[in-house]
PDB file with SEQRES, HELIX, SHEET and CRYST1 records, atoms N, CA, C and O in Angstrom:
SEQRES   1 A   80  MET LYS LYS TYR ALA LEU PHE MET ALA VAL PHE ILE ALA          
SEQRES   2 A   80  ALA TYR PHE LEU LEU GLN ILE GLY SER GLY MET LEU LEU          
SEQRES   3 A   80  THR MET PHE TYR THR PRO ASP PHE SER MET ALA TRP GLY          
SEQRES   4 A   80  THR ALA SER SER SER GLY ILE ILE VAL GLY LYS ASN GLU          
SEQRES   5 A   80  TRP LEU SER GLY LEU ILE ILE ALA VAL ILE ALA LEU ILE          
SEQRES   6 A   80  ILE ALA PHE GLY ILE THR ASN LYS PHE ALA SER LYS ASN          
SEQRES   7 A   80  ALA HIS                                                      
HELIX    1 AA1 LYS A    2  MET A   28  1                                  27    
HELIX    2 AA2 PHE A   34  ALA A   41  1                                   8    
HELIX    3 AA3 TRP A   53  ALA A   79  1                                  27    
CRYST1    1.000    1.000    1.000  90.00  90.00  90.00 P 1           1          
ATOM      1  N   MET A   1      97.915  69.225   0.858  1.00  0.00           N  
ATOM      2  CA  MET A   1      98.147  68.622   2.172  1.00  0.00           C  
ATOM      3  C   MET A   1      98.507  69.662   3.230  1.00  0.00           C  
ATOM      4  O   MET A   1      98.182  69.513   4.408  1.00  0.00           O  
ATOM      5  N   LYS A   2      99.192  70.726   2.778  1.00  0.00           N  
ATOM      6  CA  LYS A   2      99.533  71.817   3.737  1.00  0.00           C  
ATOM      7  C   LYS A   2      98.266  72.488   4.194  1.00  0.00           C  
ATOM      8  O   LYS A   2      98.179  72.859   5.364  1.00  0.00           O  
ATOM      9  N   LYS A   3      97.277  72.668   3.343  1.00  0.00           N  
ATOM     10  CA  LYS A   3      96.041  73.313   3.657  1.00  0.00           C  
ATOM     11  C   LYS A   3      95.349  72.564   4.793  1.00  0.00           C  
ATOM     12  O   LYS A   3      94.835  73.180   5.726  1.00  0.00           O  
ATOM     13  N   TYR A   4      95.338  71.214   4.712  1.00  0.00           N  
ATOM     14  CA  TYR A   4      94.716  70.417   5.757  1.00  0.00           C  
ATOM     15  C   TYR A   4      95.430  70.485   7.039  1.00  0.00           C  
ATOM     16  O   TYR A   4      94.804  70.517   8.098  1.00  0.00           O  
ATOM     17  N   ALA A   5      96.792  70.511   6.988  1.00  0.00           N  
ATOM     18  CA  ALA A   5      97.601  70.602   8.177  1.00  0.00           C  
ATOM     19  C   ALA A   5      97.353  71.973   8.868  1.00  0.00           C  
ATOM     20  O   ALA A   5      97.227  72.064  10.089  1.00  0.00           O  
ATOM     21  N   LEU A   6      97.289  73.019   8.034  1.00  0.00           N  
ATOM     22  CA  LEU A   6      97.057  74.321   8.565  1.00  0.00           C  
ATOM     23  C   LEU A   6      95.684  74.362   9.215  1.00  0.00           C  
ATOM     24  O   LEU A   6      95.548  74.903  10.313  1.00  0.00           O  
ATOM     25  N   PHE A   7      94.659  73.805   8.570  1.00  0.00           N  
ATOM     26  CA  PHE A   7      93.310  73.775   9.124  1.00  0.00           C  
ATOM     27  C   PHE A   7      93.305  73.062  10.459  1.00  0.00           C  
ATOM     28  O   PHE A   7      92.715  73.573  11.411  1.00  0.00           O  
ATOM     29  N   MET A   8      93.926  71.927  10.571  1.00  0.00           N  
ATOM     30  CA  MET A   8      93.940  71.173  11.820  1.00  0.00           C  
ATOM     31  C   MET A   8      94.700  71.904  12.934  1.00  0.00           C  
ATOM     32  O   MET A   8      94.277  71.904  14.090  1.00  0.00           O  
ATOM     33  N   ALA A   9      95.793  72.508  12.581  1.00  0.00           N  
ATOM     34  CA  ALA A   9      96.599  73.264  13.612  1.00  0.00           C  
ATOM     35  C   ALA A   9      95.759  74.476  14.077  1.00  0.00           C  
ATOM     36  O   ALA A   9      95.688  74.709  15.283  1.00  0.00           O  
ATOM     37  N   VAL A  10      95.147  75.222  13.221  1.00  0.00           N  
ATOM     38  CA  VAL A  10      94.351  76.338  13.607  1.00  0.00           C  
ATOM     39  C   VAL A  10      93.138  75.889  14.372  1.00  0.00           C  
ATOM     40  O   VAL A  10      92.762  76.540  15.347  1.00  0.00           O  
ATOM     41  N   PHE A  11      92.502  74.797  13.975  1.00  0.00           N  
ATOM     42  CA  PHE A  11      91.350  74.345  14.663  1.00  0.00           C  
ATOM     43  C   PHE A  11      91.651  73.973  16.109  1.00  0.00           C  
ATOM     44  O   PHE A  11      90.932  74.358  17.031  1.00  0.00           O  
ATOM     45  N   ILE A  12      92.789  73.176  16.294  1.00  0.00           N  
ATOM     46  CA  ILE A  12      93.188  72.733  17.629  1.00  0.00           C  
ATOM     47  C   ILE A  12      93.563  73.909  18.494  1.00  0.00           C  
ATOM     48  O   ILE A  12      93.220  73.937  19.676  1.00  0.00           O  
ATOM     49  N   ALA A  13      94.256  74.877  17.939  1.00  0.00           N  
ATOM     50  CA  ALA A  13      94.657  76.077  18.705  1.00  0.00           C  
ATOM     51  C   ALA A  13      93.444  76.873  19.119  1.00  0.00           C  
ATOM     52  O   ALA A  13      93.325  77.273  20.277  1.00  0.00           O  
ATOM     53  N   ALA A  14      92.516  77.112  18.161  1.00  0.00           N  
ATOM     54  CA  ALA A  14      91.326  77.867  18.394  1.00  0.00           C  
ATOM     55  C   ALA A  14      90.466  77.153  19.484  1.00  0.00           C  
ATOM     56  O   ALA A  14      89.965  77.794  20.407  1.00  0.00           O  
ATOM     57  N   TYR A  15      90.316  75.847  19.351  1.00  0.00           N  
ATOM     58  CA  TYR A  15      89.479  75.099  20.273  1.00  0.00           C  
ATOM     59  C   TYR A  15      90.052  75.190  21.718  1.00  0.00           C  
ATOM     60  O   TYR A  15      89.297  75.413  22.664  1.00  0.00           O  
ATOM     61  N   PHE A  16      91.357  75.019  21.879  1.00  0.00           N  
ATOM     62  CA  PHE A  16      91.953  75.107  23.230  1.00  0.00           C  
ATOM     63  C   PHE A  16      91.854  76.509  23.741  1.00  0.00           C  
ATOM     64  O   PHE A  16      91.543  76.703  24.916  1.00  0.00           O  
ATOM     65  N   LEU A  17      92.107  77.519  22.904  1.00  0.00           N  
ATOM     66  CA  LEU A  17      92.034  78.910  23.390  1.00  0.00           C  
ATOM     67  C   LEU A  17      90.561  79.261  23.813  1.00  0.00           C  
ATOM     68  O   LEU A  17      90.335  79.910  24.835  1.00  0.00           O  
ATOM     69  N   LEU A  18      89.588  78.810  22.993  1.00  0.00           N  
ATOM     70  CA  LEU A  18      88.176  79.111  23.395  1.00  0.00           C  
ATOM     71  C   LEU A  18      87.829  78.370  24.703  1.00  0.00           C  
ATOM     72  O   LEU A  18      87.166  78.938  25.570  1.00  0.00           O  
ATOM     73  N   GLN A  19      88.281  77.080  24.853  1.00  0.00           N  
ATOM     74  CA  GLN A  19      87.954  76.389  26.032  1.00  0.00           C  
ATOM     75  C   GLN A  19      88.562  77.051  27.269  1.00  0.00           C  
ATOM     76  O   GLN A  19      87.896  77.202  28.293  1.00  0.00           O  
ATOM     77  N   ILE A  20      89.864  77.453  27.159  1.00  0.00           N  
ATOM     78  CA  ILE A  20      90.491  78.134  28.280  1.00  0.00           C  
ATOM     79  C   ILE A  20      89.823  79.471  28.576  1.00  0.00           C  
ATOM     80  O   ILE A  20      89.609  79.817  29.738  1.00  0.00           O  
ATOM     81  N   GLY A  21      89.495  80.219  27.533  1.00  0.00           N  
ATOM     82  CA  GLY A  21      88.835  81.489  27.675  1.00  0.00           C  
ATOM     83  C   GLY A  21      87.470  81.370  28.338  1.00  0.00           C  
ATOM     84  O   GLY A  21      87.126  82.152  29.225  1.00  0.00           O  
ATOM     85  N   SER A  22      86.680  80.362  27.889  1.00  0.00           N  
ATOM     86  CA  SER A  22      85.353  80.182  28.526  1.00  0.00           C  
ATOM     87  C   SER A  22      85.466  79.716  29.946  1.00  0.00           C  
ATOM     88  O   SER A  22      84.650  80.092  30.787  1.00  0.00           O  
ATOM     89  N   GLY A  23      86.499  78.870  30.248  1.00  0.00           N  
ATOM     90  CA  GLY A  23      86.656  78.459  31.624  1.00  0.00           C  
ATOM     91  C   GLY A  23      87.062  79.602  32.525  1.00  0.00           C  
ATOM     92  O   GLY A  23      86.656  79.633  33.687  1.00  0.00           O  
ATOM     93  N   MET A  24      87.893  80.596  32.005  1.00  0.00           N  
ATOM     94  CA  MET A  24      88.290  81.712  32.774  1.00  0.00           C  
ATOM     95  C   MET A  24      87.096  82.604  33.010  1.00  0.00           C  
ATOM     96  O   MET A  24      86.936  83.109  34.121  1.00  0.00           O  
ATOM     97  N   LEU A  25      86.230  82.828  32.001  1.00  0.00           N  
ATOM     98  CA  LEU A  25      85.044  83.626  32.159  1.00  0.00           C  
ATOM     99  C   LEU A  25      84.077  83.017  33.183  1.00  0.00           C  
ATOM    100  O   LEU A  25      83.532  83.702  34.049  1.00  0.00           O  
ATOM    101  N   LEU A  26      83.889  81.682  33.041  1.00  0.00           N  
ATOM    102  CA  LEU A  26      82.972  81.023  33.990  1.00  0.00           C  
ATOM    103  C   LEU A  26      83.493  81.104  35.442  1.00  0.00           C  
ATOM    104  O   LEU A  26      82.730  81.241  36.399  1.00  0.00           O  
ATOM    105  N   THR A  27      84.790  81.014  35.548  1.00  0.00           N  
ATOM    106  CA  THR A  27      85.387  81.095  36.912  1.00  0.00           C  
ATOM    107  C   THR A  27      85.279  82.537  37.460  1.00  0.00           C  
ATOM    108  O   THR A  27      85.021  82.727  38.649  1.00  0.00           O  
ATOM    109  N   MET A  28      85.468  83.508  36.625  1.00  0.00           N  
ATOM    110  CA  MET A  28      85.351  84.886  37.086  1.00  0.00           C  
ATOM    111  C   MET A  28      83.965  85.248  37.595  1.00  0.00           C  
ATOM    112  O   MET A  28      83.801  85.913  38.618  1.00  0.00           O  
ATOM    113  N   PHE A  29      82.984  84.789  36.848  1.00  0.00           N  
ATOM    114  CA  PHE A  29      81.588  85.170  37.105  1.00  0.00           C  
ATOM    115  C   PHE A  29      80.855  84.151  38.040  1.00  0.00           C  
ATOM    116  O   PHE A  29      79.656  84.304  38.269  1.00  0.00           O  
ATOM    117  N   TYR A  30      81.523  83.170  38.551  1.00  0.00           N  
ATOM    118  CA  TYR A  30      80.940  82.163  39.389  1.00  0.00           C  
ATOM    119  C   TYR A  30      80.727  82.753  40.832  1.00  0.00           C  
ATOM    120  O   TYR A  30      81.663  83.296  41.419  1.00  0.00           O  
ATOM    121  N   THR A  31      79.559  82.643  41.351  1.00  0.00           N  
ATOM    122  CA  THR A  31      79.283  82.989  42.711  1.00  0.00           C  
ATOM    123  C   THR A  31      78.788  81.754  43.485  1.00  0.00           C  
ATOM    124  O   THR A  31      77.704  81.252  43.188  1.00  0.00           O  
ATOM    125  N   PRO A  32      79.527  81.270  44.434  1.00  0.00           N  
ATOM    126  CA  PRO A  32      79.097  80.035  45.151  1.00  0.00           C  
ATOM    127  C   PRO A  32      77.938  80.343  46.035  1.00  0.00           C  
ATOM    128  O   PRO A  32      77.769  81.434  46.578  1.00  0.00           O  
ATOM    129  N   ASP A  33      77.130  79.283  46.147  1.00  0.00           N  
ATOM    130  CA  ASP A  33      75.912  79.329  47.052  1.00  0.00           C  
ATOM    131  C   ASP A  33      76.268  78.531  48.291  1.00  0.00           C  
ATOM    132  O   ASP A  33      76.243  77.300  48.269  1.00  0.00           O  
ATOM    133  N   PHE A  34      76.610  79.246  49.405  1.00  0.00           N  
ATOM    134  CA  PHE A  34      77.083  78.522  50.585  1.00  0.00           C  
ATOM    135  C   PHE A  34      75.954  77.755  51.282  1.00  0.00           C  
ATOM    136  O   PHE A  34      76.199  76.735  51.925  1.00  0.00           O  
ATOM    137  N   SER A  35      74.753  78.235  51.155  1.00  0.00           N  
ATOM    138  CA  SER A  35      73.599  77.472  51.786  1.00  0.00           C  
ATOM    139  C   SER A  35      73.442  76.127  51.164  1.00  0.00           C  
ATOM    140  O   SER A  35      73.138  75.161  51.864  1.00  0.00           O  
ATOM    141  N   MET A  36      73.639  76.016  49.852  1.00  0.00           N  
ATOM    142  CA  MET A  36      73.522  74.744  49.188  1.00  0.00           C  
ATOM    143  C   MET A  36      74.748  73.864  49.455  1.00  0.00           C  
ATOM    144  O   MET A  36      74.642  72.640  49.381  1.00  0.00           O  
ATOM    145  N   ALA A  37      75.913  74.460  49.764  1.00  0.00           N  
ATOM    146  CA  ALA A  37      77.103  73.691  49.871  1.00  0.00           C  
ATOM    147  C   ALA A  37      76.990  72.865  51.206  1.00  0.00           C  
ATOM    148  O   ALA A  37      77.464  71.730  51.239  1.00  0.00           O  
ATOM    149  N   TRP A  38      76.409  73.380  52.243  1.00  0.00           N  
ATOM    150  CA  TRP A  38      76.309  72.602  53.466  1.00  0.00           C  
ATOM    151  C   TRP A  38      75.351  71.436  53.362  1.00  0.00           C  
ATOM    152  O   TRP A  38      75.516  70.404  54.012  1.00  0.00           O  
ATOM    153  N   GLY A  39      74.344  71.630  52.525  1.00  0.00           N  
ATOM    154  CA  GLY A  39      73.427  70.516  52.327  1.00  0.00           C  
ATOM    155  C   GLY A  39      73.983  69.372  51.560  1.00  0.00           C  
ATOM    156  O   GLY A  39      73.630  68.224  51.830  1.00  0.00           O  
ATOM    157  N   THR A  40      74.841  69.631  50.612  1.00  0.00           N  
ATOM    158  CA  THR A  40      75.417  68.564  49.822  1.00  0.00           C  
ATOM    159  C   THR A  40      76.669  67.938  50.398  1.00  0.00           C  
ATOM    160  O   THR A  40      77.104  66.879  49.948  1.00  0.00           O  
ATOM    161  N   ALA A  41      77.263  68.608  51.418  1.00  0.00           N  
ATOM    162  CA  ALA A  41      78.501  68.107  51.990  1.00  0.00           C  
ATOM    163  C   ALA A  41      78.230  66.866  52.818  1.00  0.00           C  
ATOM    164  O   ALA A  41      79.146  66.068  53.016  1.00  0.00           O  
ATOM    165  N   SER A  42      77.045  66.672  53.299  1.00  0.00           N  
ATOM    166  CA  SER A  42      76.794  65.504  54.079  1.00  0.00           C  
ATOM    167  C   SER A  42      76.270  64.308  53.274  1.00  0.00           C  
ATOM    168  O   SER A  42      76.162  63.188  53.774  1.00  0.00           O  
ATOM    169  N   SER A  43      75.946  64.598  51.994  1.00  0.00           N  
ATOM    170  CA  SER A  43      75.489  63.482  51.125  1.00  0.00           C  
ATOM    171  C   SER A  43      76.637  62.559  50.715  1.00  0.00           C  
ATOM    172  O   SER A  43      77.804  62.886  50.929  1.00  0.00           O  
ATOM    173  N   SER A  44      76.322  61.455  50.152  1.00  0.00           N  
ATOM    174  CA  SER A  44      77.391  60.482  49.803  1.00  0.00           C  
ATOM    175  C   SER A  44      78.172  60.841  48.552  1.00  0.00           C  
ATOM    176  O   SER A  44      79.300  60.376  48.387  1.00  0.00           O  
ATOM    177  N   GLY A  45      77.622  61.639  47.683  1.00  0.00           N  
ATOM    178  CA  GLY A  45      78.268  61.973  46.419  1.00  0.00           C  
ATOM    179  C   GLY A  45      78.630  63.438  46.310  1.00  0.00           C  
ATOM    180  O   GLY A  45      77.954  64.256  46.933  1.00  0.00           O  
ATOM    181  N   ILE A  46      79.609  63.811  45.591  1.00  0.00           N  
ATOM    182  CA  ILE A  46      80.018  65.148  45.363  1.00  0.00           C  
ATOM    183  C   ILE A  46      79.596  65.545  43.925  1.00  0.00           C  
ATOM    184  O   ILE A  46      79.912  64.836  42.970  1.00  0.00           O  
ATOM    185  N   ILE A  47      78.904  66.649  43.785  1.00  0.00           N  
ATOM    186  CA  ILE A  47      78.508  67.092  42.478  1.00  0.00           C  
ATOM    187  C   ILE A  47      79.387  68.241  42.067  1.00  0.00           C  
ATOM    188  O   ILE A  47      79.329  69.311  42.673  1.00  0.00           O  
ATOM    189  N   VAL A  48      80.205  68.044  41.047  1.00  0.00           N  
ATOM    190  CA  VAL A  48      81.103  69.160  40.643  1.00  0.00           C  
ATOM    191  C   VAL A  48      80.385  70.080  39.679  1.00  0.00           C  
ATOM    192  O   VAL A  48      80.460  71.301  39.817  1.00  0.00           O  
ATOM    193  N   GLY A  49      79.711  69.531  38.735  1.00  0.00           N  
ATOM    194  CA  GLY A  49      79.014  70.370  37.716  1.00  0.00           C  
ATOM    195  C   GLY A  49      78.241  69.447  36.815  1.00  0.00           C  
ATOM    196  O   GLY A  49      78.376  68.224  36.840  1.00  0.00           O  
ATOM    197  N   LYS A  50      77.412  70.105  36.008  1.00  0.00           N  
ATOM    198  CA  LYS A  50      76.558  69.401  35.022  1.00  0.00           C  
ATOM    199  C   LYS A  50      77.349  69.053  33.776  1.00  0.00           C  
ATOM    200  O   LYS A  50      78.333  69.714  33.444  1.00  0.00           O  
ATOM    201  N   ASN A  51      76.914  68.026  33.099  1.00  0.00           N  
ATOM    202  CA  ASN A  51      77.507  67.672  31.830  1.00  0.00           C  
ATOM    203  C   ASN A  51      76.903  68.529  30.788  1.00  0.00           C  
ATOM    204  O   ASN A  51      75.785  68.276  30.338  1.00  0.00           O  
ATOM    205  N   GLU A  52      77.651  69.597  30.369  1.00  0.00           N  
ATOM    206  CA  GLU A  52      77.130  70.556  29.306  1.00  0.00           C  
ATOM    207  C   GLU A  52      77.748  70.240  27.996  1.00  0.00           C  
ATOM    208  O   GLU A  52      78.762  70.840  27.639  1.00  0.00           O  
ATOM    209  N   TRP A  53      77.167  69.291  27.230  1.00  0.00           N  
ATOM    210  CA  TRP A  53      77.721  68.942  25.948  1.00  0.00           C  
ATOM    211  C   TRP A  53      77.394  70.006  24.869  1.00  0.00           C  
ATOM    212  O   TRP A  53      78.074  70.093  23.846  1.00  0.00           O  
ATOM    213  N   LEU A  54      76.361  70.795  25.116  1.00  0.00           N  
ATOM    214  CA  LEU A  54      75.982  71.812  24.136  1.00  0.00           C  
ATOM    215  C   LEU A  54      77.037  72.912  24.061  1.00  0.00           C  
ATOM    216  O   LEU A  54      77.361  73.383  22.970  1.00  0.00           O  
ATOM    217  N   SER A  55      77.588  73.334  25.230  1.00  0.00           N  
ATOM    218  CA  SER A  55      78.569  74.348  25.202  1.00  0.00           C  
ATOM    219  C   SER A  55      79.913  73.897  24.525  1.00  0.00           C  
ATOM    220  O   SER A  55      80.629  74.689  23.911  1.00  0.00           O  
ATOM    221  N   GLY A  56      80.187  72.627  24.676  1.00  0.00           N  
ATOM    222  CA  GLY A  56      81.370  72.130  24.019  1.00  0.00           C  
ATOM    223  C   GLY A  56      81.183  72.068  22.515  1.00  0.00           C  
ATOM    224  O   GLY A  56      82.108  72.313  21.741  1.00  0.00           O  
ATOM    225  N   LEU A  57      79.926  71.726  22.112  1.00  0.00           N  
ATOM    226  CA  LEU A  57      79.609  71.739  20.707  1.00  0.00           C  
ATOM    227  C   LEU A  57      79.689  73.123  20.085  1.00  0.00           C  
ATOM    228  O   LEU A  57      80.229  73.308  18.994  1.00  0.00           O  
ATOM    229  N   ILE A  58      79.139  74.084  20.807  1.00  0.00           N  
ATOM    230  CA  ILE A  58      79.199  75.473  20.323  1.00  0.00           C  
ATOM    231  C   ILE A  58      80.645  75.954  20.197  1.00  0.00           C  
ATOM    232  O   ILE A  58      81.015  76.640  19.244  1.00  0.00           O  
ATOM    233  N   ILE A  59      81.408  75.589  21.140  1.00  0.00           N  
ATOM    234  CA  ILE A  59      82.878  76.048  21.045  1.00  0.00           C  
ATOM    235  C   ILE A  59      83.580  75.360  19.883  1.00  0.00           C  
ATOM    236  O   ILE A  59      84.420  75.960  19.212  1.00  0.00           O  
ATOM    237  N   ALA A  60      83.227  74.071  19.645  1.00  0.00           N  
ATOM    238  CA  ALA A  60      83.828  73.401  18.476  1.00  0.00           C  
ATOM    239  C   ALA A  60      83.369  74.016  17.179  1.00  0.00           C  
ATOM    240  O   ALA A  60      84.155  74.138  16.239  1.00  0.00           O  
ATOM    241  N   VAL A  61      82.100  74.408  17.107  1.00  0.00           N  
ATOM    242  CA  VAL A  61      81.644  74.988  15.887  1.00  0.00           C  
ATOM    243  C   VAL A  61      82.293  76.362  15.664  1.00  0.00           C  
ATOM    244  O   VAL A  61      82.625  76.714  14.532  1.00  0.00           O  
ATOM    245  N   ILE A  62      82.470  77.121  16.720  1.00  0.00           N  
ATOM    246  CA  ILE A  62      83.165  78.467  16.570  1.00  0.00           C  
ATOM    247  C   ILE A  62      84.576  78.217  16.164  1.00  0.00           C  
ATOM    248  O   ILE A  62      85.097  78.956  15.329  1.00  0.00           O  
ATOM    249  N   ALA A  63      85.240  77.210  16.706  1.00  0.00           N  
ATOM    250  CA  ALA A  63      86.594  76.917  16.365  1.00  0.00           C  
ATOM    251  C   ALA A  63      86.736  76.446  14.882  1.00  0.00           C  
ATOM    252  O   ALA A  63      87.729  76.736  14.215  1.00  0.00           O  
ATOM    253  N   LEU A  64      85.743  75.740  14.422  1.00  0.00           N  
ATOM    254  CA  LEU A  64      85.674  75.324  12.988  1.00  0.00           C  
ATOM    255  C   LEU A  64      85.566  76.520  12.109  1.00  0.00           C  
ATOM    256  O   LEU A  64      86.217  76.580  11.066  1.00  0.00           O  
ATOM    257  N   ILE A  65      84.755  77.493  12.497  1.00  0.00           N  
ATOM    258  CA  ILE A  65      84.466  78.685  11.734  1.00  0.00           C  
ATOM    259  C   ILE A  65      85.779  79.518  11.648  1.00  0.00           C  
ATOM    260  O   ILE A  65      86.146  80.027  10.588  1.00  0.00           O  
ATOM    261  N   ILE A  66      86.452  79.629  12.790  1.00  0.00           N  
ATOM    262  CA  ILE A  66      87.731  80.394  12.852  1.00  0.00           C  
ATOM    263  C   ILE A  66      88.751  79.700  11.937  1.00  0.00           C  
ATOM    264  O   ILE A  66      89.413  80.354  11.132  1.00  0.00           O  
ATOM    265  N   ALA A  67      88.872  78.373  12.067  1.00  0.00           N  
ATOM    266  CA  ALA A  67      89.852  77.620  11.302  1.00  0.00           C  
ATOM    267  C   ALA A  67      89.583  77.724   9.812  1.00  0.00           C  
ATOM    268  O   ALA A  67      90.506  77.890   9.015  1.00  0.00           O  
ATOM    269  N   PHE A  68      88.298  77.625   9.436  1.00  0.00           N  
ATOM    270  CA  PHE A  68      87.939  77.735   8.020  1.00  0.00           C  
ATOM    271  C   PHE A  68      88.260  79.122   7.467  1.00  0.00           C  
ATOM    272  O   PHE A  68      88.750  79.238   6.344  1.00  0.00           O  
ATOM    273  N   GLY A  69      87.993  80.167   8.237  1.00  0.00           N  
ATOM    274  CA  GLY A  69      88.251  81.491   7.787  1.00  0.00           C  
ATOM    275  C   GLY A  69      89.780  81.766   7.622  1.00  0.00           C  
ATOM    276  O   GLY A  69      90.207  82.311   6.604  1.00  0.00           O  
ATOM    277  N   ILE A  70      90.552  81.396   8.596  1.00  0.00           N  
ATOM    278  CA  ILE A  70      92.003  81.574   8.528  1.00  0.00           C  
ATOM    279  C   ILE A  70      92.619  80.749   7.387  1.00  0.00           C  
ATOM    280  O   ILE A  70      93.488  81.233   6.662  1.00  0.00           O  
ATOM    281  N   THR A  71      92.165  79.513   7.240  1.00  0.00           N  
ATOM    282  CA  THR A  71      92.663  78.667   6.147  1.00  0.00           C  
ATOM    283  C   THR A  71      92.410  79.217   4.797  1.00  0.00           C  
ATOM    284  O   THR A  71      93.279  79.159   3.928  1.00  0.00           O  
ATOM    285  N   ASN A  72      91.161  79.789   4.577  1.00  0.00           N  
ATOM    286  CA  ASN A  72      90.812  80.379   3.365  1.00  0.00           C  
ATOM    287  C   ASN A  72      91.583  81.677   3.122  1.00  0.00           C  
ATOM    288  O   ASN A  72      91.914  81.980   1.976  1.00  0.00           O  
ATOM    289  N   LYS A  73      91.876  82.445   4.161  1.00  0.00           N  
ATOM    290  CA  LYS A  73      92.611  83.678   3.995  1.00  0.00           C  
ATOM    291  C   LYS A  73      94.030  83.370   3.567  1.00  0.00           C  
ATOM    292  O   LYS A  73      94.565  84.038   2.683  1.00  0.00           O  
ATOM    293  N   PHE A  74      94.645  82.382   4.169  1.00  0.00           N  
ATOM    294  CA  PHE A  74      96.014  81.963   3.770  1.00  0.00           C  
ATOM    295  C   PHE A  74      96.032  81.357   2.387  1.00  0.00           C  
ATOM    296  O   PHE A  74      96.958  81.579   1.607  1.00  0.00           O  
ATOM    297  N   ALA A  75      95.010  80.598   2.094  1.00  0.00           N  
ATOM    298  CA  ALA A  75      94.973  79.962   0.709  1.00  0.00           C  
ATOM    299  C   ALA A  75      94.777  81.052  -0.402  1.00  0.00           C  
ATOM    300  O   ALA A  75      95.336  80.925  -1.491  1.00  0.00           O  
ATOM    301  N   SER A  76      93.999  82.096  -0.119  1.00  0.00           N  
ATOM    302  CA  SER A  76      93.785  83.175  -1.097  1.00  0.00           C  
ATOM    303  C   SER A  76      95.070  83.996  -1.245  1.00  0.00           C  
ATOM    304  O   SER A  76      95.347  84.472  -2.346  1.00  0.00           O  
ATOM    305  N   LYS A  77      95.879  84.186  -0.169  1.00  0.00           N  
ATOM    306  CA  LYS A  77      97.093  84.927  -0.282  1.00  0.00           C  
ATOM    307  C   LYS A  77      98.130  84.148  -1.046  1.00  0.00           C  
ATOM    308  O   LYS A  77      98.915  84.755  -1.774  1.00  0.00           O  
ATOM    309  N   ASN A  78      98.180  82.841  -0.925  1.00  0.00           N  
ATOM    310  CA  ASN A  78      99.134  82.000  -1.617  1.00  0.00           C  
ATOM    311  C   ASN A  78      98.737  81.821  -3.084  1.00  0.00           C  
ATOM    312  O   ASN A  78      99.585  81.472  -3.905  1.00  0.00           O  
ATOM    313  N   ALA A  79      97.497  82.047  -3.422  1.00  0.00           N  
ATOM    314  CA  ALA A  79      97.058  81.886  -4.802  1.00  0.00           C  
ATOM    315  C   ALA A  79      97.474  83.005  -5.687  1.00  0.00           C  
ATOM    316  O   ALA A  79      97.647  82.818  -6.892  1.00  0.00           O  
ATOM    317  N   HIS A  80      97.647  84.206  -5.104  1.00  0.00           N  
ATOM    318  CA  HIS A  80      98.087  85.385  -5.963  1.00  0.00           C  
ATOM    319  C   HIS A  80      99.549  85.328  -6.232  1.00  0.00           C  
ATOM    320  O   HIS A  80     100.086  86.202  -6.913  1.00  0.00           O  
TER     321      HIS A  80                                                      
END                                                                             
């Protein structure tokens, strides 16, 4: 049971850290297009961003790999 709790804790921590890190990188490298901003300001809707489900899936898979590796490393240390 401890192994599963450790896996979930590491997965949640890794997922949040990867999300925050990717958001910081995207913010640092974002360059606004002011010519497009004036065209969309007069329209009825505001477009904040696209729905990128693939990037969330990739981050979740990376977090799973990290959690699996750390859980196995701790399990092998406790087995000796």
